[in-house]
C-alpha positions as CSV (number, residue, x, y, z in Angstrom):
1,M,-14.6,-19.8,-30.1
2,N,-13.2,-21.2,-27.0
3,K,-9.7,-18.9,-27.7
4,F,-11.8,-15.6,-28.2
5,L,-14.1,-17.0,-24.7
6,S,-10.8,-16.9,-22.8
7,L,-9.5,-13.9,-24.5
8,S,-12.5,-12.2,-23.2
9,L,-12.8,-13.5,-19.7
10,L,-8.8,-12.6,-19.1
11,G,-9.9,-9.5,-20.1
12,A,-12.7,-8.6,-17.8
13,T,-11.1,-10.4,-15.2
14,L,-7.8,-7.5,-15.2
15,A,-10.4,-4.8,-15.5
16,I,-12.0,-6.2,-12.3
17,V,-8.6,-6.0,-10.7
18,T,-7.1,-3.0,-12.0
19,A,-10.2,-1.0,-10.9
20,C,-9.9,-2.3,-7.5
21,S,-6.2,-1.8,-7.2
22,P,-4.7,0.0,-4.0
23,I,-2.5,2.4,-6.5
24,A,-6.0,4.7,-7.0
25,Y,-6.4,5.1,-3.3
26,E,-2.1,5.9,-3.1
27,T,-1.2,9.0,-0.9
28,E,2.4,10.6,-1.6
29,P,4.7,8.6,0.4
30,V,5.4,9.6,4.5
31,T,8.8,10.0,5.6
32,L,9.1,9.1,9.6
33,E,12.0,10.1,11.7
34,T,13.1,7.3,13.8
35,D,16.1,6.6,16.3
36,E,17.6,3.5,13.6
37,G,17.1,6.4,10.8
38,D,14.0,7.4,8.2
39,V,11.2,5.4,7.3
40,I,9.0,5.9,4.2
41,C,5.9,4.8,4.1
42,Q,3.2,4.3,1.4
43,L,0.1,5.2,3.1
44,Y,-3.2,4.8,1.5
45,D,-6.9,6.3,2.1
46,K,-8.1,6.7,5.1
47,K,-10.7,3.8,5.0
48,A,-7.6,1.7,4.2
49,V,-5.3,2.2,6.8
50,I,-5.0,-1.9,7.0
51,L,-2.8,-1.2,3.1
52,D,0.1,1.0,5.1
53,R,3.3,-0.2,4.4
54,A,7.0,0.6,4.4
55,I,8.5,1.6,1.5
56,H,12.1,2.0,2.5
57,M,13.4,1.6,6.1
58,P,16.9,1.5,8.1
59,H,19.2,-2.4,6.8
60,A,19.2,-2.9,10.6
61,M,15.1,-2.5,11.0
62,H,12.7,-5.1,10.5
63,I,10.4,-5.0,8.0
64,A,7.6,-6.1,10.5
65,E,8.7,-3.3,12.6
66,A,8.9,-0.5,9.7
67,D,5.4,-2.0,8.6
68,A,3.7,-1.6,12.0
69,L,4.8,2.6,12.1
70,C,3.0,3.1,8.6
71,R,0.2,1.7,10.0
72,A,0.4,3.7,13.1
73,E,1.1,6.5,11.4
74,G,-1.9,5.9,8.9
75,E,-4.2,5.1,11.9
76,R,-2.8,8.6,13.7
77,R,-3.9,10.7,10.0
78,M,-6.9,8.8,10.3
79,K,-8.0,10.3,13.5
80,K,-7.1,14.0,12.8
């Protein structure tokens, strides 16, 4: 009985986590041109700008800089 209960709770937890997944809010990737090269951003719904992030950037660029550019682009689009 405990094994059944554990599996049921695991299934319910997975269903809840999957339903709240940011994947449902993803937009098509966006390419930003910078002096160092292109940054490809994964943007999310206008209400989820904090999740915006870089999925590809030039080797010379730090990920924090690329992520900041993507969040700024998300905020710019949110204000449109």
